[in-house]
N, C-alpha and C positions, 0 to 999 in steps of 0.2 A: 502569575496566573490572573486572567481577566475575570471581572465579575460576571460577564456574560458567559464565559466558559464554565465557571462554577455553577451558575444557575442552570445551564443546559445539562451539565453532568448530573445534578441532583434530580432534574426532571426525568432524565433517562433511567436513572436508578429506581425512581419511584414507579415508573411504568413496568420495569422488569422484575423488581424484587419486593416492592411494597413500601409503605411509609416508615416502618420501623428501621429497615435497612437504610432507607434514605436519610433518616435522622443521624445514624451512626456515620455513614459515609459523608454526609454534609459537614459534620464536625471535623472529620479528618481532612476534608478538602479545604475548609476554612482555616483551621488552626495548624495544619501540618502534622508532623510526627508526634504521637501522643502515647503514653503508657495506658494500660487498662484502667487504672484508677482515675486519672484525669478524664479519660474517655467516658466513663460512667458518670462522673460529676458534671461534665459539660452537656451530655445528652439528656440528663435527668431521667434516664431509664434504669430499669433494674439490671443487676449484673448478669442475670440469666439472658435477658433480651439482648444486651450488648454482645455477650459471648456468642450467642446463636447468630446474630447479624454478622459478626466477624467471620464465623465459619463459612457462611454463605459467600461473603465477599472474597475470602481467601480461596474458596473452592473455584470461583470464577475468575481468579487472577486480578481482581480489582484492588485488593489490599495486599501489601507485602509486610513482612515483619522481620525484626532483627533484635537480637539479645545483646546486651552490653553490661559490663560490671560497673557498679556505682557504689560509692561510699568506701570507708576503710575496710569493711568486712567483705567486700567483693560480692555484694548481693547482685544477682542477675535480674535485670529488668528488661522486659520485652516491649519494644516500641512498634507501633503500627502506623502505616502511611498509605495513602490512596493514590492510585495511578489513574488520572482522568483520561489518559490516552486510550486505555482499554475500554472505558465507559463510552467514549465518543464513537468507537467503532461499532457500537450497537446499531447505529444507523445504516451500516453497510451490510448487515446480515443478509438482506435479500440479495444483494450483489454477490456475496460470498456463496450463498446456496446455489444461485444460478450458475456460477462458475464451476462449483464442484459437480453439479449435475451434468454439465456439458462435458466435463473431462472424465468423470468417474462413474456416471450412470446412476440409476435409481438406487442400487444397493449402496454405492459409495456415499450418496447424499443422505441416505438413511442413517448410516453410521456417523457421518459428520454432524448431522443435525442433532442426534442424540447426545453426542459429546458437547456440542455447542450449548444446548439447553440445560444440561446438568453439570457442566464444569468438568473437572478432572474425573475420569472414569477408566476402569479396567475394561479391556476388550470383552472379557467374559461377561462382565456386568452389562455391557452394551448389547450383547447377543441375547441375554436374558430379558432385557427391556424390550427388545424387538420381537421376542418370541420366536427366535429362529429355530428352536428345537422342534417346532411343529411344521416347519417348512419341508419341502421336498429336498432330496439330496442334491439335485441340480441347483436349486436356489441357494442352498448352503454353500456349495462350491463357489457360486458367483459372489456370495457375500464375503467369503474368505479371500477371494482374489481381489475384490474391491478394497477390503481392509488392508491387504498387503500393499496395494498400490498407493493408498492414502499414506501409509507409513513410509514407503520407499521414496515417494515424491515429496515428503515432508509437509503434507497438508495437515497432518497431526503428528506431534512429536512426543517422545517419551518424557515423563516427568520424574525428576530427581528430587530428593528432599530439599536440596539447596535452591531449587527454582523459585521458592516463595521468598527468597532473600534478594534484595536489590543488588545490582552490580556494584554500586558505591559502597554498600556495607561489606560485600565480599572483598573489595579492594582494600578497604580500611583494615579488615581482619587480617588479610594476607600481609599487608604492610606492617602491622603490629607484630606478626610472627617473625618477619625478617629483622625487625629492629631488636627483638628479644635475643637474637643470635649474636648481636654485637656486644662487646664488653663495655664500651663507652658510648657516650652520646654520638650520633652520626654527624658527620660534617655535611655541608650543603651538597657537595659533590657525591658523597655516598648516598644521601637521600635521593638525589636525582637518578643515580644508577639503579637503586632499588625500584623506583617508580617506573623507569624504563623497562626493567626486567619484568615487572608485573604487567605492564602494558603489552609487551611482546608475548607473554604467556597467555593473556586474554585473546590476542590476535590468533595465536596458534589454536586455542580452543574453538574460536569462531570458524577458523578455516578447516577444522576437522570434518571430514565427510562421512565418518562412520555413522551408520543408521542403527540406532538403539531400538530394541524391541522386536527385531526380526531374527528368527531362528533359522540357521542354515546348517542342518545336520549332514554329515557325510553319508553317502549312499553306497552300499555294497552291491556290485553287479553279480550276475550269475557265474562269471568266470573267476570270481574271487578278487578281482581288482576293485579298488576303492575309488569312487568318484568323489571329488571334492567340489564344492560350490564356490564360484568366484563371481565378481561383478565385472562384466565386460565393459569395453570402452564406451558403448552406447547407453550404459546404465542398466542393462538387463542382467538378470541372474543366469549364468551359464554353468553347465556341469562339465568339469574338467576331469577326464579319465587318466589315471596313472597307469601307463603301460608297463609291460614286463621288463623293458629295457631301462626303465626309470624316467623316460621322457614323458612329459605331460602333453596331452592333446585335447583340444576342445571338440567334443562330439556334436556340438551345435544344438543340442536339445535345451530348452528353456526350463529351468527349475521353478517349482511352485514354492514361493516363500511362505513361511508359517509365522504368524504373529504370536508372540508370547501372550497367552490369555490372562496372565496375572499382572502384566505390566500396565501401569496407568498412563494415559495419554491426555493431552490437551490440544486444543485447536491452535495452530501456529498462524496467527493473523499477519505477522510480518511477512511470511512467505506468500500469503494470498494478496497482499498489497503489490507484490511484484507483478502479478498477472493483471491487476487493475492498471498499474503504470504502463505495462506493455500495450494494453488496449488503447490507452490515451496516446501513446507514441504512434501506433498504427493510424489512429484517427488524425493525428497531427500531419503526417505525411500524405494521407489520402485526401484530406481537405486542402492541403497546400498545393499538391501536384495532381495526382489522380489515384484511382484504385490500384493501378499497377505498382506505383511506388509504395503504397501501403502494403501490398502483398509481398514486395521484396523485404521491407522492414519486418513484416510479420514472420517471414521465413527465417530471417536472421535471429529474431527473438526466440522462435521455437527451438532453434539449435542450442541457444545459450540458457534456456530455462532450467534445464536439469542441473546446471552448475552455478546458478544464481540463487543464493540462499535468501537474502533480503535486499531491500533497497539500499542497504549500506554499501554494497559492492559498487565501486566507482567505474570499473571497466569490465567488459565481457572478455571471453576468450577470443583468440584470433581465429577468424573464419576464412575459408577459401571460397572462391567463386563456385567451384564444383559442389560444395556443401550447400550453398544457398540455392543453386539451381535445382539440385535434387530434392530439396525441401519444398520447392514451389508446387502447389497443386496444379493439375492439368487444366483446370478451368480458370486459372488466374487471368484477369483481364490485362495482359501485358501490352496489347496493341491499341489501347485507348489513347486519346490525345492527352498530352501532359502540359500543365502550366508551369513553365520554368521561371517565370518572372523576369525574362529578358527578351532579346530579339527572337528567341525561339518560342514566343508566346503561342500556346495551343498548337505547337508543332506535332504532327502525327508521327510518332516514332515508328509505327508500323510501316509508314510509307518510306521512311529512310532505310529501314532494315529489310524491307521486302520489295525492293524496286522491281517493277515489272509484274508484281502479283496484284492484279486488280481486285481480287476477292478480299484479300487482307486489307487493302487500302479502303475499300468502301465500307466494310462491315465493322472494322475495329475490333473484331473478336479473335479468338484463338483457334477457331475450327480449321482454318486453312494453313496454319503455321507449321512448318517442318521443324524438327528438333534443332537444326542449325539456326533457323531464323528465330526460334524461340530463345535460344541461347544468346543470340545477338541482341534481342530486345532486353533480356535480363541484364546483359552487360551495359546497355545504354541507360537503363533505369538505375543501376547501381552507381553509375557516374553522376546521374541527376541527384540522388540522395546524398552522395558524397560531397557534391559541390554546394549543398545547402549551407546557408550562412550560419546556422546554429552549430555546425560542426559535430553533429551527433554521430554520423558514420565517418570513420577515419580509415584511410588507406595506409596501411603500415608497411606494405611490401608489394613489389610488382611480380614476384615469382608466381608461376602457375596461373597467369591471368589476373592476379591481384590477391592480396591478403587484407581482410577488412576487420575492423573492430568497432564495437559500439561504446561510446563514451557516455555512461549513465549520469555522470556529473553534469555534463553539458545538456543532456536530455532533461534532467530535472530543472535546470535553469530555463530552458526554452519553454517547458510546460508551465513553469511558474510565471514567466513573463506573459505568456498568452492568457493565463487566467487573470493576472493582474490588469492587463489591458481591458479584458472584458468587464472586470469589476469596476474599473474607473469609468469606462464608457457608460455603464448602466447607472452608476451613482451620480456622475457629474455631467457627462455628455461627450460628444465626439471631439470637441476642441481641447478639453482637458486630457483626453486620451492621446491626442496628437502631441501635446507638450511632453507627456510622459515618455512617449516613443522617441522624441527628439533628444531629451536628456539622456535616455538610455544609450542612444547611438553616439552622441557627441560628448558625453560626460559633463564636466563642469563648464557652465556657460553663464554669462551675465544676462541681465534682463533684456537688453537690446538684442543680443545675439539669439536668445530664445525666440523673441518676437519675429526676428528676421527668418529664422529657420522654420518656425511654425506658420509663417505667412499670416500674421494678424497684427492689429495695431498694438502699440506698446501699452496703452491704458488697459485694453482688454486682456492682454497677456499678463500684466501685473496682477490684475484681479484674480485671474485663474491660477497664477502661481501661488498666491496667498491662500486660496481655497485648498489647493493640494497640500501646501505646507501645514495648514491647520489640521487637515485630516491625517497627516503623517506619511503621505505617499512620496513626497520629495523633501529634501533638506537643503539648507543654505550653509555656505562656507564663507567666513569673514576674513578679509585680507586688509590689514591696517595700512594706511598711507602715511600716517604720522605716529609719533611715539605715544601720544596721549590716547590713541585708539578712540577718537571721537566718532560716534556712529554716523555723523553726517559726512565724514571724510574717510569712508571705507568702501572697498569693493565687496559686493555680495555676489558670490557665484552659486548658482543652483545646480544640484546634482541629485542622483538617485542613491539613497542609502538602502542597500538590500535588506539589512536586518530590520531597520525601522519600517520599511515598506511592508515586509512580511508580517510584522506585529500589527500594523494598522489594518492589513487585509484580514488577518485572523480575527481581530476584534470586530470588524464589520461582519464577517461570516458568522461568528457566534451570535452576534446581536440579531442578524437576519434569521438564523435558525430559531432563536427564542421567539421572535415575532411570528414565525410560521406556526409554532406550537400554540402561541397565545391565540392566533386567529382560529386555529383548529378547535381549541377549547371553546371559543366564543360561538362557533358554528354549531358545535354539539350542544352547548348549553341553551342556545336559542330554540333547538328542536328536541330538548330532553324528553318532554312528555310523549312526543311522537316516536322517538327511539325506544322508550320504555314500552309503548303499545306494541311495537313490532316484535318485541321479545316475548310477548304472551303466547302461550301454547296454542290458543284458538286462532290467533292472527297468523302465527307461523304456519299453521296447517291450512288456513284458508285466507289467501290474500285478498279475496273479494270483500272482506270486512273493512278494508281501507277505502276511503273515499278518493275521488279523483284528485282533489286538492292535496290530500295527504300523500298520494303517490307522487305528485309533482314535487312536493317538498322533499321527499326521500330522494328523488332523482337529483334535485338541486344540491342536497347534502352530499350525495355520492360524487357529483361532479366537483364540488368544492374540495372534498377530501382528496380526490385524484390530483387536482391542480396543486394543492399544498404539498402532497407527497412528492410530486415531480419537482417542485421548487426545492424541497429539502434534499432530494437526490442531487440536483445540480449544485447546490451549495456545498454538499459533502464532497462532490467531485472537485470543486475549487479548493476545499481544505486539503484534499489529498495531493493536488498539484502544487499548492502553495507551500505546504509544510511537510507532510508525512513522507513523501517520496524523496526528499532531499537526503543525500548521504550523511550530512552533518546531523540531521535530526532523527534518522532511522535508528532503531534500537538493534541490539544484538539478536 
């Protein structure tokens, strides 16, 4: 963990939970796993304050705990550890709320926000907090439907008692249970077999699509037949009627799911990161080609969203062309010009697909496109995104016009490289960013080859290579020409080390975020008397009590806060692209 990451996490905890909780969390972040006794000693707080702070942190998923036996008597000791990843997601709460409101409506965002602010909560408690008993019947029905949709689409997930234990502790406990079954000490092969079995079991649990917390009771119809509720292929809940002859048939009516009011739920941030990643993918193709290519990728992502649990999934399901075309909105700008980066530069796909149709050629819109021509444009744009050098859209079969698949592993790499190029360009300049792109494309190169490919003098290239190496964005590989490995008689090849580059980028991002907060504190401290004056009751009721200069100062403070918040959102978007959406770093 980086110092900048620890400082930023403590700052966010202080803003959300207060100074006492920050002290407890800061010790856990600094010292790692600790029992309660050492935690009380290191924080220099009372036992009551430490326990209350731990309850708050566990309630919000920031702290996990695990019990283990110690000593000859088998005394159980509970260890606590902090998860900074949950803390850093506090900066995305605005994006999460906007996403939930767009997809779930006002009722859904009210439930989501209540759980997000209070931590783990039962749905019945959420309704009491919202005061839904005083609402009209129609409003209560909307609230129940929104809550069911939140649970069904895994925006919130049911909480089990074991969720407060880390996956590593669960694996160690399961491994100890398996080892106790053996009569003798295990061999290396047996230990490897046990660990593979536990890993397969964890994968099966992750792949389980059962939604916990939804009640689907059987319904008895007027004719005495019993209808059971199943989940259809599109993810909707359907009522299946059992006929007199024993055959089951779907009557097509959609059932209303009922959420268990006593079941506790928490916000599933890993699921929400999927939608943020998908938006970045749409922007990637829209910026690189045109809005039509972005619409094609957005349609493909919409189809796969229901079956994508977290960013840990490496590939999507296989999609047909018909599915993609049916998912496209009618107003999708398919007939716009597209930049393919080759001899087809800014070729008008509408002109090639609608030869002889002057209206479609001139306007570039979809108003005059027939279904056949619209399908032809969709086929052309699918081939454009498939031919992209990043390899995100893969064609796996030619049947039925083509079967396509999204490679999320390559998508994460493309978004990471794009963010890293932007970061290097802003930190060092365009020439440094050019060198990084050359090394990414050519892999290991010596100094002379880098200078030739980057089209710059060797002396200037050498200086920039050392700047990037000191910052951690590139690395060198030594090849000895003699046995003594004399540095003066060695070849030095420069290359991109993805792990080292990611660590350097994260350190820079955390440091920049810390600087943004420091500047915000400075802006607020410089105008602290004026801010205190605006909070007075008489000034809040009558703004004319402020002078013109004070109003100008408040406007300048508001503008500075807006710029700093936008900068923080951009940095958090870089963090999401560089680290969080990578399948290797995504959590279960």
